[in-house]
N, C-alpha and C positions, 0 to 999 in steps of 0.2 A: 725417119726418127733418129735423132742423134743425142747421145748422153754425154754430159760434161761432168768430169770429176775434178774437184778442187784439191790439188795436191798439197799435202803437208810436207814441209821440207825445211832444211836449215841453210838454204842457198848453195849448199855443196852436194847434198845427197837427199834422196827421197826417204821419208820415214815409213816404217812398216805399215802403219794404219792406211796409207794410200793404196797399198797392194790389195788389202782386203776390200777396200771401197771399189777398186777396179773390178774385182770379181762380181760384186753386186751390180755394177754398171753393165757388165757383159750380160748378166741375167735379165736385164731390162730389155735387151734387144737393140739392134741398130749399131751404128759406129760409136766407138768410145773415144772422146777427146779428153785431154788432161790439161788443166790450166796451171801453169807454174808462175805465180806472181811473186816476185822477189827483187833483190838487187844484186847484181853480179852473180846471177843464179844460172849461168850457162851450164855448169856441171850438173845441176839438179835437173835442168830441162833435158839434157842428154840422157841422164839416168831414167827419166820418165819415158823417154822415147824407146828405151830398151825393154819396158814392161810388156809382157805377152798380153795381147788382146787390145792394145792401144793403137788407134788408127792415126791420131794426130796429136801433137803437143803444141799448145799455145803458150808462148813465153812473153810475159809482160815484165819489163825491167825498169824500175825507178827507185830512187832513194826512199821514197815514202812507203815502199812495199817491203823494205828490208826486214822489218821485224814482225810482219804479219798483222799490223794494226787493223782491227775489225772494220773500222769505217772505210779505210782505203781499199782493203781487199774486197769488201762488199761492193764498193763503187766499180771496181775492176770487173767483178762478176757481172754486175748489172749492164756494163758496157757491151757485153757479148751475149747476154742471156737470151736475146730474141731468136738466136739460131738453134736453141735446144729445147727438147721435150722434157728432159729430166736433168736436174742439177744435183749432184750427190756430194756430200761432205762426210768425212769420217766423224763419228760421234765422240770427238775428243774435245778438250777445253777450247781449242782453236776453232774447230768446226762448229761447235755449239755457240760460239761467239759471233760467227759470221752468218750462218744460215738463217736465223730469224730476221736479220736485217734485210736479207735478200727477199725472203718470203713476204715481209711486210711491204716492201717497196713494189713488189710485183702484185700485191693484193691477192695472194693465194695462201692456202693452208700449208703449214709445214708438216711433213710426216716424219716423226722422230724415232730414232733408235730401231730401224727395221732389222729383222733377223732373217727374213726370207722374202724373195721376190716370187709371188705367185703368178703374176702376169704383168705386162707393162703398166697397168693402172691399179694393181692390187698387191698389197704387201702385208706381211705379218710383223707385229711388234709386241713386246711384252708389256703387260700392265699389272698393277697391284704387286709390285716387286717380283714380277716373273711368275706369279701364281696363276695368271691367265694370259692367253695369247689373243690379241685382238687382230682380226683381219680387216684391213682398211682399204676401201676403194676410193680413188680420187678421180673426180671429173674435171679438175683444174687443167688448163691448157699447158701449164708447165708444172712439173712435180718437183718440189724442193724437199730433199730427203737427207736425213742424217743416218749413217749406217753404223750399227753396233758391230764393231770389227770382229768380235768373238763369234759372230753368227756366220761368217764367211771365211773360207780358206783364202790364204794370201795368193795373189796372182804371181806367176814366175817373174822375178826381177830382171831376167835376161831372156833373150829369144825374140823380142820385138824389134821392129825397125821402123818406127813411126817417123814421119816428117816433123821437123820443128819449125813452127811458123811464128814470126815475131808480131805481137800486137801492140798497138799504141797504148802506153800506160796512161791511166787517168791521173789527174792532178791530185796532189795531196789535199785531203779534205780539211786539214788544219784543226780538226776537232780534238785530236789527241796527239800526244808525242811520246816516244819511247824514252824513258828515263834511265832504266838499268834493269839488270836481272841478277838474281843470286841462284845459281844452279848447283844443286847438291852433287858432289862428285862421289862416285862409288865404283869399286872394282866389281861389284855384283851386276848381274844382268838387270836391265830395266824391268820393273814389275810387270807391266802390261805386255812385254815381249818375251818374258822368260819361259823356258820350256819346263822348268821345275820351280815350284814355289813352296816354301816352308813358312807356315803362319802360326802365330801364337795368340792366345786369348788371355782373358782376365785371370784365369786360374794360375798364371805364372806368378802373380802376386807383387812383382816389383820390376823396375827396369833392370836392376842388377841380375835378377833371376832370368829375365827374358834373354839378356845378352849371354848369360852363363850357359843356359840350356839350349837355346835355339840357334845361336851362332855356330857352334861346332857342327850341328846337323846340316845347316845350310852350306858350310864350308866343304863338308864331305861330299855333298850332292852337287856342288857347283850351282846352288839355287839362289833365287832372289828371296829376300825376307819380306813377309807380309804380316798383317795383324788385324784383329777384329776391331770394330769401333770402340768397344769397351776397353780394350788394351790401349788404344790410342788416347782415348779420353782420360784414362788413368795416368798417362804420361810414360807408359812402358816403351812406347815406340813412336817415331815421328809420324806426322799427318800423312806424308806421301807414301807410307806403307799400308795405309788403310784399304782393305778389300771389302767391298759390299755396295749396297745400293747408293750410299752417300760417299763412297770411296771409289776405288778402281774396279772395273769389270775385267776379270781375267779368265782365261781358258787354257791353262798350260797342259802339257802332257801328263804331269804328275803334280797333285796338290796335297800337301801334308798339313793337316790341321791338328794342332796340339793344344788341348785346354780350351777349345772353342766349342761352346754349347750348340751353336748353329741356329741363332735367331734368323728369321726369314730375311731380314735386311742383309745379313752376311751371306746367306745361301744365294741370294739374288746376284751376288758378285762373283761366285765361283762354281756354281753347280754345273756349268758347261765344261768343266775340266774333264779331260779324258779319263784319268784315274784319280780317285779321291781316297786318301787314307786318313782316318780319324783316330786320334788317341784321346780318350776321355774316360774318367773313372765313373761317370754317371751313365748307367746303361740306358736311361731314358732320354739322353741328350738327342735333340732333333738332328744333329749333324750325322748320326748313324743312318738316318733315313735316306741320305743321298750318297753315303760312302760306299765305295766298292770294297774296301777293306776296313774293318773296324777293330780297334784294340781297346778293350775295356781294362784300363790300367792307369796307375798314377804316372803322370807324364814325367815327374821328377826321377822316377826309376826307369821308365820305359825308354825315354829319349836318349839318355846316356848309354843305355844298353844297345840301342839301335846304332848309335855312333860307333860304339866299340865293334859291333858286328860288321859294320861297313868298312 
Protein backbone atom coordinates (compact mmCIF):
# COMPACT_ATOMS: atom_id res chain seq x y z
CA UNK A 1 0.00 0.00 0.00
CA UNK A 2 1.43 3.36 -1.08
CA UNK A 3 -0.01 6.80 -0.37
CA UNK A 4 0.43 9.84 -2.64
CA UNK A 5 0.34 13.41 -1.31
CA UNK A 6 -0.19 16.23 -3.78
CA UNK A 7 2.14 19.00 -2.61
CA UNK A 8 1.03 22.60 -2.47
CA UNK A 9 3.96 24.85 -3.30
CA UNK A 10 5.07 28.06 -5.04
CA UNK A 11 7.77 26.35 -7.16
CA UNK A 12 10.41 27.44 -4.64
CA UNK A 13 9.14 26.13 -1.30
CA UNK A 14 6.53 23.79 0.14
CA UNK A 15 3.48 25.36 1.79
CA UNK A 16 2.57 24.46 5.36
CA UNK A 17 -0.65 22.65 4.41
CA UNK A 18 1.44 19.94 2.73
CA UNK A 19 3.14 19.10 6.04
CA UNK A 20 -0.21 18.44 7.75
CA UNK A 21 -1.31 16.31 4.81
CA UNK A 22 1.87 14.21 5.07
CA UNK A 23 0.99 13.46 8.71
CA UNK A 24 -2.44 12.21 7.58
CA UNK A 25 -0.77 10.13 4.85
CA UNK A 26 1.58 8.48 7.34
CA UNK A 27 -1.46 7.54 9.46
CA UNK A 28 -2.96 5.73 6.44
CA UNK A 29 -0.02 3.28 6.53
CA UNK A 30 2.47 2.26 3.86
CA UNK A 31 5.07 4.36 2.06
CA UNK A 32 4.34 8.04 1.49
CA UNK A 33 5.20 9.61 -1.86
CA UNK A 34 4.84 13.32 -2.66
CA UNK A 35 4.04 14.73 -6.10
CA UNK A 36 5.55 18.14 -6.85
CA UNK A 37 3.99 19.33 -10.12
CA UNK A 38 5.30 22.72 -11.17
CA UNK A 39 7.74 24.61 -13.40
CA UNK A 40 11.38 25.15 -12.43
CA UNK A 41 10.30 23.64 -9.12
CA UNK A 42 13.50 21.78 -8.26
CA UNK A 43 13.85 23.72 -5.00
CA UNK A 44 10.32 22.73 -3.97
CA UNK A 45 11.04 19.08 -4.82
CA UNK A 46 14.18 19.13 -2.65
CA UNK A 47 12.20 20.74 0.18
CA UNK A 48 9.60 17.95 -0.13
CA UNK A 49 12.37 15.34 0.03
CA UNK A 50 13.42 16.73 3.42
CA UNK A 51 9.99 16.24 5.02
CA UNK A 52 10.07 13.57 7.73
CA UNK A 53 8.11 10.46 6.77
CA UNK A 54 8.35 10.90 2.99
CA UNK A 55 9.82 7.90 1.13
CA UNK A 56 9.92 9.34 -2.40
CA UNK A 57 9.29 12.62 -4.23
CA UNK A 58 7.95 12.60 -7.79
CA UNK A 59 8.85 15.77 -9.64
CA UNK A 60 6.92 16.68 -12.80
CA UNK A 61 8.14 19.86 -14.47
CA UNK A 62 6.41 21.71 -17.30
CA UNK A 63 5.34 25.26 -18.16
CA UNK A 64 1.67 24.23 -17.98
CA UNK A 65 2.10 23.24 -14.33
CA UNK A 66 3.67 26.51 -13.18
CA UNK A 67 0.50 28.06 -11.75
CA UNK A 68 -1.24 24.88 -10.57
CA UNK A 69 -4.12 25.04 -13.06
CA UNK A 70 -6.58 22.38 -11.94
CA UNK A 71 -7.01 20.71 -15.34
CA UNK A 72 -3.27 20.23 -15.80
CA UNK A 73 -2.51 19.14 -12.25
CA UNK A 74 -5.42 16.65 -12.31
CA UNK A 75 -4.09 15.15 -15.55
CA UNK A 76 -0.64 14.80 -13.96
CA UNK A 77 -2.10 13.04 -10.91
CA UNK A 78 -4.14 10.70 -13.12
CA UNK A 79 -1.00 9.77 -15.09
CA UNK A 80 0.51 8.14 -11.99
CA UNK A 81 -2.65 7.32 -9.97
CA UNK A 82 -2.65 3.59 -10.76
CA UNK A 83 0.32 3.03 -8.42
CA UNK A 84 -1.46 4.29 -5.30
CA UNK A 85 -4.09 3.13 -2.83
CA UNK A 86 -4.68 6.62 -1.39
CA UNK A 87 -4.28 10.07 -2.96
CA UNK A 88 -4.37 12.94 -0.46
CA UNK A 89 -4.81 16.67 -1.08
CA UNK A 90 -4.78 19.52 1.46
CA UNK A 91 -8.35 20.85 1.84
CA UNK A 92 -7.28 24.27 0.54
CA UNK A 93 -8.66 26.20 -2.42
CA UNK A 94 -6.11 24.48 -4.65
CA UNK A 95 -6.69 20.97 -3.29
CA UNK A 96 -10.46 21.32 -3.48
CA UNK A 97 -10.10 22.42 -7.10
CA UNK A 98 -8.12 19.37 -8.21
CA UNK A 99 -9.37 16.48 -6.04
CA UNK A 100 -12.95 16.26 -7.41
CA UNK A 101 -11.64 16.11 -10.99
CA UNK A 102 -9.37 13.19 -10.08
CA UNK A 103 -12.15 11.38 -8.21
CA UNK A 104 -14.60 11.82 -11.09
CA UNK A 105 -12.11 10.54 -13.68
CA UNK A 106 -11.34 7.49 -11.52
CA UNK A 107 -15.09 6.97 -10.87
CA UNK A 108 -14.67 6.85 -7.09
CA UNK A 109 -16.19 8.82 -4.23
CA UNK A 110 -14.20 11.68 -2.76
CA UNK A 111 -13.82 11.75 1.03
CA UNK A 112 -13.71 15.41 1.99
CA UNK A 113 -12.20 17.29 4.89
CA UNK A 114 -11.01 14.37 7.02
CA UNK A 115 -9.86 15.19 10.56
CA UNK A 116 -8.78 11.70 11.64
CA UNK A 117 -7.58 8.42 10.09
CA UNK A 118 -9.23 5.55 11.98
CA UNK A 119 -7.82 2.83 9.69
CA UNK A 120 -6.64 2.69 6.06
CA UNK A 121 -10.26 2.58 4.82
CA UNK A 122 -12.07 4.49 7.60
CA UNK A 123 -11.94 8.21 8.31
CA UNK A 124 -13.64 10.87 10.42
CA UNK A 125 -14.94 14.12 8.97
CA UNK A 126 -17.07 16.94 10.42
CA UNK A 127 -20.62 17.52 9.16
CA UNK A 128 -23.33 20.06 10.05
CA UNK A 129 -20.75 22.82 10.58
CA UNK A 130 -18.79 20.58 12.94
CA UNK A 131 -21.78 19.77 15.17
CA UNK A 132 -21.43 16.08 14.32
CA UNK A 133 -18.55 13.86 13.26
CA UNK A 134 -19.23 11.30 10.54
CA UNK A 135 -17.19 8.10 10.39
CA UNK A 136 -16.84 7.14 6.73
CA UNK A 137 -15.66 3.75 5.45
CA UNK A 138 -14.67 3.46 1.79
CA UNK A 139 -14.51 0.29 -0.27
CA UNK A 140 -13.15 2.10 -3.35
CA UNK A 141 -9.94 0.67 -4.77
CA UNK A 142 -8.31 4.09 -4.50
CA UNK A 143 -9.24 6.64 -1.85
CA UNK A 144 -9.33 10.28 -2.98
CA UNK A 145 -9.15 12.38 0.18
CA UNK A 146 -8.94 16.04 1.12
CA UNK A 147 -7.37 16.69 4.52
CA UNK A 148 -8.52 19.42 6.92
CA UNK A 149 -5.09 20.64 7.91
CA UNK A 150 -6.17 21.82 11.38
CA UNK A 151 -6.98 18.20 12.25
CA UNK A 152 -3.37 17.01 11.94
CA UNK A 153 -0.05 18.21 13.35
CA UNK A 154 2.49 19.35 10.77
CA UNK A 155 5.18 16.84 9.84
CA UNK A 156 8.74 17.98 10.50
CA UNK A 157 9.99 19.95 7.47
CA UNK A 158 13.52 18.60 7.98
CA UNK A 159 14.99 15.24 8.82
CA UNK A 160 13.81 13.31 5.78
CA UNK A 161 16.05 12.11 2.97
CA UNK A 162 13.69 10.92 0.23
CA UNK A 163 14.86 10.24 -3.31
CA UNK A 164 13.62 12.63 -5.99
CA UNK A 165 12.39 10.92 -9.14
CA UNK A 166 11.54 12.80 -12.34
CA UNK A 167 8.22 11.94 -14.00
CA UNK A 168 7.18 12.77 -17.54
CA UNK A 169 4.94 15.83 -17.48
CA UNK A 170 1.54 15.58 -19.13
CA UNK A 171 0.69 17.90 -22.01
CA UNK A 172 -1.09 21.18 -21.32
CA UNK A 173 -4.85 20.47 -21.45
CA UNK A 174 -5.44 23.84 -23.13
CA UNK A 175 -8.75 24.28 -21.30
CA UNK A 176 -7.64 27.18 -19.12
CA UNK A 177 -4.81 29.66 -18.96
CA UNK A 178 -3.25 31.74 -16.22
CA UNK A 179 -4.01 35.44 -16.72
CA UNK A 180 -2.70 37.03 -13.55
CA UNK A 181 -3.01 37.25 -9.79
CA UNK A 182 -3.39 40.01 -7.24
CA UNK A 183 -1.79 38.88 -3.99
CA UNK A 184 -2.46 40.92 -0.87
CA UNK A 185 0.80 41.91 0.80
CA UNK A 186 0.88 41.96 4.58
CA UNK A 187 3.51 42.13 7.30
CA UNK A 188 1.26 39.99 9.48
CA UNK A 189 1.36 36.18 9.56
CA UNK A 190 -0.89 34.34 7.11
CA UNK A 191 -4.25 33.69 8.78
CA UNK A 192 -4.31 29.91 8.36
CA UNK A 193 -0.71 29.53 9.57
CA UNK A 194 -0.67 32.09 12.40
CA UNK A 195 0.01 30.98 15.96
CA UNK A 196 -2.03 33.89 17.37
CA UNK A 197 -5.20 35.35 15.82
CA UNK A 198 -7.18 38.38 16.96
CA UNK A 199 -10.71 38.50 15.50
CA UNK A 200 -13.38 41.18 15.61
CA UNK A 201 -17.12 40.99 15.07
CA UNK A 202 -20.11 43.10 14.14
CA UNK A 203 -20.15 44.75 17.58
CA UNK A 204 -17.22 46.96 16.50
CA UNK A 205 -19.71 48.99 14.47
CA UNK A 206 -17.49 50.37 11.69
CA UNK A 207 -14.28 49.79 9.74
CA UNK A 208 -12.70 52.75 11.54
CA UNK A 209 -13.48 51.29 14.96
CA UNK A 210 -12.32 47.83 13.82
CA UNK A 211 -8.94 49.27 12.82
CA UNK A 212 -8.71 51.54 15.88
CA UNK A 213 -9.50 48.82 18.45
CA UNK A 214 -8.24 45.56 16.94
CA UNK A 215 -5.03 46.61 15.16
CA UNK A 216 -3.11 47.70 18.30
CA UNK A 217 -3.94 44.38 20.01
CA UNK A 218 -2.79 42.40 16.97
CA UNK A 219 0.41 44.50 16.82
CA UNK A 220 1.16 43.85 20.51
CA UNK A 221 0.67 40.10 20.15
CA UNK A 222 2.29 39.75 16.71
CA UNK A 223 -1.00 38.24 15.61
CA UNK A 224 -2.91 37.80 12.38
CA UNK A 225 -6.20 39.69 12.10
CA UNK A 226 -9.46 37.82 11.55
CA UNK A 227 -13.14 38.69 11.43
CA UNK A 228 -16.58 37.14 11.65
CA UNK A 229 -18.72 36.89 8.52
CA UNK A 230 -21.01 39.62 9.87
CA UNK A 231 -18.05 42.00 10.17
CA UNK A 232 -16.85 41.14 6.66
CA UNK A 233 -20.35 41.52 5.16
CA UNK A 234 -20.67 44.92 6.84
CA UNK A 235 -17.38 46.02 5.23
CA UNK A 236 -15.38 46.30 8.46
CA UNK A 237 -12.74 43.83 7.25
CA UNK A 238 -11.64 42.31 3.90
CA UNK A 239 -12.95 38.93 2.72
CA UNK A 240 -9.65 37.13 3.23
CA UNK A 241 -9.87 37.80 6.99
CA UNK A 242 -13.11 35.85 7.37
CA UNK A 243 -12.96 32.94 9.81
CA UNK A 244 -15.73 30.34 9.78
CA UNK A 245 -17.55 27.69 7.81
CA UNK A 246 -17.64 29.87 4.67
CA UNK A 247 -14.25 31.47 5.42
CA UNK A 248 -10.99 30.07 6.71
CA UNK A 249 -10.61 27.17 9.13
CA UNK A 250 -7.97 28.03 11.73
CA UNK A 251 -6.47 26.35 14.79
CA UNK A 252 -3.91 28.74 16.32
CA UNK A 253 -2.30 28.45 19.76
CA UNK A 254 -4.32 31.51 20.86
CA UNK A 255 -7.57 32.88 19.40
CA UNK A 256 -8.94 36.15 20.77
CA UNK A 257 -12.55 36.91 19.77
CA UNK A 258 -13.77 40.44 20.51
CA UNK A 259 -17.39 41.39 19.88
CA UNK A 260 -18.16 38.05 18.21
CA UNK A 261 -21.37 36.40 19.41
CA UNK A 262 -20.29 32.95 18.23
CA UNK A 263 -22.80 31.76 15.63
CA UNK A 264 -22.25 28.10 14.78
CA UNK A 265 -20.82 29.05 11.36
CA UNK A 266 -18.04 31.02 13.07
CA UNK A 267 -17.38 28.38 15.74
CA UNK A 268 -16.92 25.78 12.97
CA UNK A 269 -13.88 27.73 11.78
CA UNK A 270 -12.04 28.26 15.07
CA UNK A 271 -13.19 25.90 17.81
CA UNK A 272 -10.09 23.69 17.41
CA UNK A 273 -7.89 26.58 18.59
CA UNK A 274 -5.73 25.56 21.56
CA UNK A 275 -6.76 28.51 23.78
CA UNK A 276 -9.83 30.67 23.06
CA UNK A 277 -10.35 34.04 24.74
CA UNK A 278 -13.76 35.71 24.30
CA UNK A 279 -14.59 39.35 25.07
CA UNK A 280 -18.31 40.13 24.85
CA UNK A 281 -20.76 42.15 26.92
CA UNK A 282 -23.59 39.65 26.35
CA UNK A 283 -23.32 36.92 29.04
CA UNK A 284 -25.50 34.63 26.88
CA UNK A 285 -23.23 34.84 23.81
CA UNK A 286 -22.59 31.32 22.40
CA UNK A 287 -18.87 32.11 22.05
CA UNK A 288 -18.53 31.63 25.82
CA UNK A 289 -19.52 27.95 25.44
CA UNK A 290 -16.24 27.19 23.62
CA UNK A 291 -14.01 29.80 25.28
CA UNK A 292 -11.27 28.79 27.70
CA UNK A 293 -11.32 32.33 29.12
CA UNK A 294 -14.31 34.64 28.93
CA UNK A 295 -14.47 38.33 29.77
CA UNK A 296 -17.96 39.82 30.08
CA UNK A 297 -17.15 43.43 29.25
CA UNK A 298 -17.53 46.21 26.71
CA UNK A 299 -14.81 45.54 24.13
CA UNK A 300 -14.26 49.29 23.57
CA UNK A 301 -13.07 49.49 27.18
CA UNK A 302 -11.56 46.02 27.66
CA UNK A 303 -9.41 45.77 24.51
CA UNK A 304 -7.56 49.11 24.98
CA UNK A 305 -6.98 48.18 28.64
CA UNK A 306 -5.59 44.82 27.52
CA UNK A 307 -3.27 46.57 25.04
CA UNK A 308 -2.02 48.85 27.84
CA UNK A 309 -1.43 45.89 30.15
CA UNK A 310 0.60 44.10 27.47
